[in-house]
C-alpha positions as CSV (number, residue, x, y, z in Angstrom):
1,M,13.8,-38.1,1.7
2,Q,13.4,-34.3,2.2
3,N,10.2,-33.4,4.0
4,K,7.6,-31.6,1.9
5,L,7.8,-27.8,2.6
6,D,4.8,-26.3,4.4
7,S,3.0,-23.3,2.9
8,K,5.1,-20.8,4.7
9,E,8.4,-22.3,3.5
10,Q,7.0,-22.5,0.0
11,D,6.4,-18.8,0.0
12,F,9.6,-18.1,2.0
13,V,7.9,-16.5,5.0
14,T,10.1,-18.0,7.7
15,V,13.3,-17.9,5.7
16,P,15.0,-15.3,3.4
17,V,14.0,-15.6,-0.2
18,P,16.9,-17.4,-2.0
19,L,18.5,-15.7,-5.0
20,S,17.2,-18.4,-7.3
21,E,13.6,-17.3,-6.5
22,R,14.1,-13.6,-7.0
23,R,12.3,-11.9,-9.9
24,S,13.2,-9.2,-12.3
25,G,12.4,-5.5,-11.8
26,L,10.0,-5.7,-14.8
27,S,7.9,-8.4,-13.2
28,L,7.7,-6.5,-9.9
29,G,7.1,-3.3,-11.7
30,L,4.1,-4.7,-13.6
31,L,2.8,-5.9,-10.2
32,W,3.3,-2.5,-8.7
33,I,1.3,-0.9,-11.6
34,T,-1.7,-3.0,-10.7
35,M,-1.2,-1.9,-7.0
36,S,-1.0,1.8,-7.9
37,V,-3.2,2.2,-11.0
38,N,-6.9,2.0,-9.9
39,Y,-10.2,3.7,-9.9
40,F,-9.6,5.5,-6.7
41,G,-6.8,7.5,-8.4
42,V,-9.3,8.7,-11.0
43,L,-12.0,9.3,-8.3
44,G,-9.6,11.6,-6.5
45,G,-9.7,14.0,-9.5
46,F,-13.5,14.1,-9.2
47,F,-13.4,14.8,-5.5
48,W,-10.8,17.6,-5.9
49,Y,-12.8,19.3,-8.6
50,K,-15.8,19.2,-6.2
51,D,-13.6,20.7,-3.4
52,G,-12.7,23.6,-5.6
53,Y,-9.1,22.7,-6.6
54,S,-7.9,24.1,-10.0
55,L,-6.3,21.9,-12.6
56,S,-2.9,23.5,-12.1
57,Q,-3.2,22.9,-8.3
58,V,-4.1,19.2,-8.9
59,I,-1.1,18.8,-11.3
60,I,1.4,20.5,-8.9
61,C,0.2,18.7,-5.8
62,S,0.1,15.3,-7.7
63,I,3.7,15.7,-8.8
64,A,4.8,16.6,-5.3
65,S,2.9,13.6,-3.9
66,C,4.5,11.4,-6.5
67,V,8.0,12.5,-5.5
68,I,7.3,11.9,-1.8
69,I,5.7,8.5,-2.3
70,T,8.4,7.3,-4.6
71,A,11.1,8.3,-2.1
72,Y,9.2,6.5,0.7
73,A,8.4,3.4,-1.3
74,W,12.0,3.1,-2.6
75,A,13.3,3.2,1.0
76,S,10.8,0.6,2.2
77,A,11.2,-1.7,-0.8
78,F,15.0,-1.4,-0.6
79,I,15.2,-3.1,2.8
80,G,13.0,-5.9,1.5
81,A,15.1,-6.5,-1.6
82,R,18.3,-6.3,0.4
83,S,17.2,-8.6,3.2
84,G,14.8,-11.0,1.5
85,Q,12.7,-11.0,4.6
86,T,9.1,-10.0,5.4
87,W,8.1,-6.7,6.9
88,G,6.8,-8.6,10.0
89,F,10.2,-10.2,10.8
90,L,12.2,-7.1,10.0
91,S,9.9,-5.2,12.4
92,Q,10.6,-7.8,15.0
93,R,14.3,-7.0,14.8
94,V,13.8,-3.3,15.3
95,F,10.8,-3.0,17.6
96,G,11.0,-6.2,19.7
97,F,8.3,-8.8,20.3
98,Y,5.5,-6.5,21.5
99,G,6.2,-3.6,19.1
100,A,6.4,-6.0,16.1
101,R,3.1,-7.6,17.1
102,A,1.4,-4.2,17.4
103,N,2.8,-3.2,14.0
104,S,1.7,-6.4,12.4
105,T,-1.8,-6.3,13.9
106,A,-2.3,-2.8,12.6
107,L,-1.1,-3.9,9.2
108,V,-3.5,-6.8,9.0
109,L,-6.4,-4.6,10.1
110,V,-5.6,-1.9,7.5
111,F,-5.2,-4.5,4.7
112,L,-8.6,-6.0,5.7
113,A,-10.2,-2.6,5.6
114,F,-8.8,-2.0,2.1
115,Y,-9.8,-5.5,1.0
116,A,-13.4,-4.8,2.2
117,L,-13.4,-1.3,0.8
118,I,-12.4,-2.5,-2.7
119,A,-14.9,-5.4,-2.7
120,G,-17.6,-3.0,-1.7
121,A,-16.6,-0.5,-4.3
122,L,-16.6,-3.2,-7.0
123,A,-20.1,-4.2,-5.9
124,I,-21.3,-0.6,-6.2
125,G,-19.7,-0.3,-9.6
126,L,-21.1,-3.5,-11.0
127,N,-24.6,-2.8,-9.7
128,G,-24.4,0.7,-11.1
129,M,-23.5,-0.6,-14.6
130,F,-25.5,-3.8,-14.9
131,H,-28.3,-3.4,-12.2
132,T,-27.9,-7.0,-11.0
133,P,-30.7,-8.5,-8.9
134,I,-28.2,-9.1,-6.1
135,P,-28.3,-6.4,-3.4
136,T,-25.0,-4.5,-3.2
137,M,-24.3,-5.7,0.3
138,W,-24.5,-9.4,-0.6
139,L,-22.7,-8.9,-3.9
140,A,-19.8,-7.4,-1.9
141,A,-19.8,-10.5,0.3
142,I,-19.7,-12.8,-2.8
143,L,-16.9,-10.8,-4.4
144,S,-14.9,-11.0,-1.2
145,V,-14.8,-14.7,-1.5
146,V,-14.1,-14.7,-5.3
147,M,-11.2,-12.3,-4.8
148,C,-9.2,-14.6,-2.5
149,A,-8.6,-17.2,-5.3
150,N,-5.1,-16.2,-6.5
151,N,-3.7,-16.1,-3.0
152,V,-4.1,-19.8,-2.6
153,F,-1.1,-20.1,-4.9
154,G,1.0,-17.7,-2.9
155,F,3.1,-14.9,-4.5
156,T,3.4,-16.8,-7.8
157,G,-0.3,-16.6,-8.3
158,V,-0.4,-13.0,-7.4
159,V,2.5,-11.8,-9.6
160,N,1.6,-13.9,-12.6
161,F,-2.0,-12.6,-12.6
162,A,-0.7,-9.0,-12.4
163,R,2.1,-9.5,-15.0
164,F,0.3,-11.3,-17.8
165,L,-3.3,-10.0,-17.5
166,V,-4.1,-7.0,-15.4
167,A,-1.1,-4.8,-16.1
168,P,-1.5,-4.8,-19.9
169,A,-5.3,-4.2,-19.6
170,L,-4.8,-1.3,-17.2
171,I,-2.1,0.3,-19.3
172,I,-4.3,0.3,-22.4
173,W,-7.3,1.6,-20.4
174,V,-5.2,4.4,-18.9
175,G,-4.0,5.5,-22.3
176,L,-7.5,5.5,-23.9
177,T,-9.2,7.3,-21.0
178,A,-6.5,10.0,-20.5
179,C,-6.0,10.7,-24.2
180,K,-9.7,11.1,-24.9
181,G,-10.2,13.2,-21.8
182,I,-7.4,15.6,-22.8
183,A,-8.5,15.7,-26.4
184,V,-12.1,16.7,-25.7
185,S,-11.3,19.2,-22.9
186,P,-11.5,22.9,-24.0
187,P,-8.4,25.1,-23.4
188,T,-10.4,27.1,-20.9
189,V,-9.9,24.4,-18.3
190,W,-6.5,26.0,-17.6
191,A,-8.2,29.2,-16.7
192,H,-10.3,27.5,-14.1
193,G,-9.5,29.3,-10.8
194,G,-9.4,27.3,-7.6
195,S,-11.4,28.4,-4.6
196,V,-8.8,27.3,-2.1
197,S,-5.1,28.1,-1.6
198,L,-2.3,25.9,-3.1
199,W,-1.2,24.9,0.4
200,T,-4.8,23.7,1.3
201,A,-4.9,21.8,-1.9
202,M,-1.5,20.3,-1.1
203,T,-2.7,19.0,2.2
204,G,-5.8,17.4,0.7
205,V,-4.1,15.9,-2.4
206,T,-1.0,14.5,-0.6
207,S,-3.2,13.0,2.3
208,Y,-5.3,11.2,-0.3
209,I,-2.5,10.0,-2.6
210,L,-0.1,8.9,0.2
211,G,-2.9,7.2,2.0
212,L,-3.9,5.4,-1.2
213,G,-0.4,4.5,-2.4
214,I,1.4,3.6,0.8
215,W,1.2,-0.2,1.5
216,G,3.5,-0.2,4.5
217,D,4.7,-3.7,3.9
218,E,6.6,-3.0,0.6
219,P,9.4,-5.3,1.8
220,D,6.9,-8.3,1.6
221,F,6.7,-7.8,-2.1
222,W,10.2,-6.5,-3.0
223,R,12.0,-9.2,-1.0
224,F,11.4,-11.2,-4.2
225,G,13.4,-8.6,-6.2
226,K,16.9,-9.2,-7.3
227,P,19.4,-7.5,-4.9
228,T,21.8,-6.6,-7.8
229,S,21.5,-3.0,-9.0
230,T,18.7,-2.7,-6.4
231,S,18.4,1.1,-6.4
232,K,17.7,1.3,-10.2
233,T,15.5,-1.8,-10.4
234,I,13.3,-0.5,-7.6
235,A,13.2,3.2,-8.3
236,L,12.2,3.1,-12.0
237,P,9.2,0.7,-11.7
238,L,7.9,2.6,-8.7
239,L,8.2,5.9,-10.4
240,V,6.5,4.7,-13.6
241,S,3.6,3.2,-11.7
242,F,3.1,6.3,-9.5
243,V,3.2,8.7,-12.5
244,I,0.4,6.7,-14.1
245,G,-1.6,6.1,-11.0
246,F,-1.1,9.4,-9.1
247,I,-0.5,12.0,-11.7
248,L,-2.2,10.9,-15.0
249,F,-5.2,9.4,-13.3
250,P,-6.2,12.3,-11.0
251,I,-5.8,14.7,-13.9
252,T,-8.1,12.6,-16.0
253,G,-10.7,12.4,-13.2
254,W,-10.6,16.2,-12.8
255,L,-11.0,16.7,-16.6
256,L,-14.0,14.4,-16.7
257,A,-15.6,16.2,-13.7
258,S,-15.0,19.5,-15.4
259,L,-16.6,18.3,-18.6
260,T,-19.7,16.7,-17.0
261,G,-20.2,18.3,-13.6
262,I,-20.3,14.8,-12.1
263,T,-18.7,14.5,-8.7
264,G,-20.6,11.7,-6.9
265,M,-18.7,8.4,-6.4
266,D,-21.3,6.1,-8.0
267,A,-21.9,8.4,-11.1
268,A,-18.2,9.1,-11.4
269,T,-17.4,5.3,-11.4
270,N,-20.0,4.7,-14.2
271,L,-18.6,7.6,-16.2
272,V,-15.0,6.4,-16.0
273,N,-16.1,2.9,-17.1
274,T,-17.9,4.1,-20.2
275,F,-16.0,7.2,-21.2
276,A,-13.0,5.7,-23.0
277,I,-14.8,2.8,-24.7
278,G,-18.3,4.0,-25.2
279,Q,-21.2,1.9,-24.2
280,F,-19.5,-1.4,-24.3
281,A,-20.5,-2.1,-20.7
282,V,-19.2,-5.7,-20.7
283,I,-15.7,-4.7,-21.6
284,A,-15.7,-1.8,-19.1
285,G,-17.0,-4.1,-16.4
286,V,-14.3,-6.7,-17.1
287,I,-11.5,-4.0,-16.8
288,M,-13.0,-2.7,-13.6
289,F,-13.3,-6.3,-12.2
290,L,-9.6,-7.1,-13.1
291,S,-8.4,-3.8,-11.6
292,Y,-10.1,-4.3,-8.3
293,F,-9.3,-8.1,-8.3
294,A,-5.6,-7.3,-8.7
295,Q,-5.7,-4.7,-5.9
296,N,-7.3,-7.2,-3.5
297,D,-4.8,-9.9,-4.5
298,S,-2.1,-7.7,-3.0
299,N,-4.2,-6.7,0.0
300,L,-4.9,-10.2,1.0
301,Y,-1.3,-11.4,0.3
302,G,0.0,-8.7,2.6
303,A,-2.5,-9.5,5.3
304,T,-1.8,-13.2,5.1
305,T,2.0,-12.9,5.1
306,T,1.9,-10.6,8.1
307,L,-0.5,-12.9,10.0
308,E,1.9,-15.8,9.4
309,S,4.6,-13.7,11.1
310,I,2.4,-13.3,14.2
311,I,0.9,-16.7,14.8
312,Q,1.6,-20.3,13.6
313,I,-1.1,-20.9,11.0
314,D,-1.3,-22.7,7.7
315,R,-1.5,-20.3,4.7
316,K,-4.9,-21.7,3.4
317,H,-6.4,-21.4,6.9
318,A,-5.1,-17.9,7.2
319,I,-6.6,-16.9,3.8
320,A,-10.0,-18.5,4.9
321,L,-9.9,-16.6,8.2
322,L,-9.0,-13.2,6.7
323,T,-11.5,-13.6,3.9
324,G,-14.2,-14.4,6.4
325,V,-13.5,-11.2,8.3
326,S,-13.4,-9.2,5.1
327,I,-16.8,-10.4,4.1
328,L,-18.3,-8.6,7.1
329,G,-16.3,-5.5,6.4
330,A,-17.2,-5.4,2.7
331,M,-20.9,-5.7,3.5
332,Y,-20.6,-2.7,5.9
333,L,-18.4,-0.5,3.6
334,S,-20.6,-1.2,0.6
335,L,-23.3,0.8,2.4
336,H,-20.8,3.4,3.8
337,P,-18.5,4.5,1.0
338,D,-17.9,7.8,2.9
339,A,-15.4,5.8,5.0
340,L,-12.9,6.1,2.1
341,E,-11.2,9.3,3.2
342,M,-10.9,8.2,6.8
343,I,-9.2,4.9,5.8
344,F,-6.8,6.7,3.5
345,S,-5.9,9.3,6.1
346,I,-5.1,6.7,8.8
347,N,-3.2,4.4,6.4
348,G,-0.9,7.3,5.3
349,F,1.0,7.4,8.6
350,L,0.1,4.2,10.6
351,L,1.9,1.7,8.4
352,S,4.6,4.0,7.0
353,V,6.1,5.2,10.3
354,P,7.5,1.7,11.3
355,S,8.9,1.3,7.8
356,V,10.7,4.6,7.9
357,I,12.2,3.7,11.3
358,M,13.3,0.3,10.0
359,F,15.0,2.0,7.0
360,T,16.8,4.4,9.4
361,E,18.0,1.4,11.5
362,F,19.1,-0.8,8.6
363,V,20.5,1.8,6.2
364,V,21.1,5.2,7.9
365,L,22.6,3.9,11.1
366,E,24.7,1.4,9.2
367,K,26.5,4.4,7.8
368,L,26.6,6.4,11.0
369,L,27.5,3.7,13.5
370,G,29.1,1.1,11.3
371,I,26.4,-1.5,12.0
372,K,26.4,-4.7,10.1
373,H,23.1,-6.6,10.1
374,D,23.0,-10.3,9.4
375,F,20.1,-11.0,7.0
376,S,21.2,-14.6,6.2
377,R,18.5,-16.0,8.5
378,V,15.2,-14.9,10.1
379,I,15.5,-14.5,13.9
380,S,13.2,-16.6,16.0
381,M,10.7,-15.5,18.6
382,E,13.0,-16.8,21.3
383,E,15.8,-14.5,20.1
384,T,13.6,-11.4,20.1
385,K,13.7,-8.8,22.8
386,K,10.4,-8.1,24.4
387,V,10.6,-4.3,23.8
388,V,13.2,-2.2,21.9
389,W,12.5,1.2,23.4
390,P,14.2,3.6,20.9
391,A,12.1,2.3,18.0
392,T,8.9,1.9,20.1
393,I,9.1,5.4,21.5
394,A,9.8,6.9,18.1
395,M,6.8,5.0,16.6
396,I,4.5,6.3,19.3
397,V,5.6,9.9,18.7
398,G,5.3,9.6,15.0
399,D,1.9,8.0,15.1
400,S,0.7,10.6,17.6
401,V,1.8,13.4,15.2
402,G,0.1,11.6,12.3
403,L,-3.1,11.1,14.2
404,L,-3.4,14.7,15.4
405,T,-2.7,16.2,12.0
406,S,-4.8,13.7,9.9
407,G,-8.1,15.3,10.6
408,V,-9.9,12.1,11.6
409,I,-10.4,13.0,15.2
410,P,-13.7,14.9,15.7
411,G,-13.1,18.5,16.9
412,L,-9.4,18.5,15.7
413,Q,-9.9,19.2,12.0
414,S,-8.2,22.6,12.5
415,L,-5.0,20.7,13.0
416,K,-5.1,19.1,9.6
417,V,-2.3,21.2,8.1
418,G,0.8,20.3,6.1
419,I,1.6,16.9,4.8
420,C,0.5,14.5,7.6
421,P,2.6,11.4,6.8
422,V,5.7,13.4,6.2
423,Q,5.3,15.2,9.5
424,A,4.9,11.9,11.2
425,W,8.0,10.5,9.5
426,I,10.1,13.5,10.5
427,A,9.0,13.3,14.2
428,A,9.7,9.6,14.4
429,V,13.1,9.8,12.8
430,V,14.2,12.7,14.9
431,V,13.2,11.0,18.1
432,F,14.7,7.6,17.0
433,L,18.1,9.1,16.0
434,A,18.3,11.2,19.1
435,I,17.8,8.1,21.4
436,R,20.0,5.8,19.4
437,L,22.9,8.2,18.9
438,S,22.8,9.3,22.5
439,R,23.0,5.7,23.7
440,R,25.7,4.9,21.0
441,E,24.3,1.3,20.6
442,R,25.9,-0.3,17.7
443,A,23.0,-2.6,16.7
444,V,19.7,-4.1,17.7
445,E,21.1,-7.5,18.3
446,P,18.9,-10.6,18.8
447,I,19.1,-12.5,22.1
448,A,21.5,-15.5,21.8
449,T,19.8,-18.6,23.0
450,E,21.2,-22.1,23.5
451,K,19.3,-23.3,20.5
452,T,20.7,-20.6,18.2
453,R,24.2,-21.1,19.6
454,E,24.0,-24.8,18.8
455,A,22.7,-24.0,15.3
456,I,25.5,-21.5,14.6
457,S,28.1,-24.0,15.8
458,V,26.8,-26.6,13.4
459,I,27.1,-24.1,10.6
């Protein structure tokens, strides 16, 4: 009798996702809408109105950000759909054992930060609307526990919740909020002059949107996508979700701020909740809860899958461990919502640089050097080199450029110019290609062990 699959095998963490378990572009597209359409997109519009950005600047910069993030997300998702493997194990092929562990650790920490941030933001929103007797800090802790429920069922629980419940609710809510905001706004909003230059606005908007919209581990989700017609089935859902979440939503937030003069996070959240559907607080609260719940579904799923690629741990134990850590973070961030911008700034480059390097290795160098990568199996720890220097050096350079131009280091805010993540990507790719092409290595090959040689001979 076949042994019962463990939790990792059931969710295809340690093996490529078989074709029979791949899902349609529609299913993954609906999931991605729940990952891209959220309250933080609307709040960005409020923040930018406060910072003196004009409506035309917000529109231009949002469109530019949407183009950039669609190109990045497509590249990252493409290698997931093509390989069927997780971000952690793909990273292990390119960066080696230590580099992959560093990448995966950073990914887990950022996901936990976002999980905690969203639980804290939901607690702030619910207490602002309903004035519950539970202190915000403790409500954030409770919500952190509740939000882990779907992940117990793995990717199936996450994608079904997004596809059948959250995505339709969010699409309706987006339409109502945006249409009403546009309808009641006077034509004079177009004459509103910004107090900053377009380039300054571009730096602020792109840093926010890319930091909000980049997940880093896009392969972990899109490895469940069908590899046939991959380019189209990935690009279209990504573009639709980003247009809604990162163009329509920020414009709506700016219009609401212009109409009311509200710019504070708490007041802005309450306004967004009640603007489209009047004073039906319960309905607004349910929509807000579903939106944040779906966001944290994906955050915890990404953290759990990555942790499983680092250490041997049962999925339910991993979920319990990560949720426990997130509780402490949610309690802290519920009292410090000002940490939002810093988390977004760091996320914009920290997780995306390794993904860009992996795309360069698996796709670009395949064309340049004729490399053929075998994705039919996940390489084991014993096969992995300790350090793969070309990718590791490129990652260090890219992250350094991102950190210096992100504006998060005290005293170096003057270096916050340009589009931070893009500058980090360019630096990393240039260094990586220079080293790889100069050495003329044909591939990053796994180390052949006696165990793997025996396995291959059996096949």
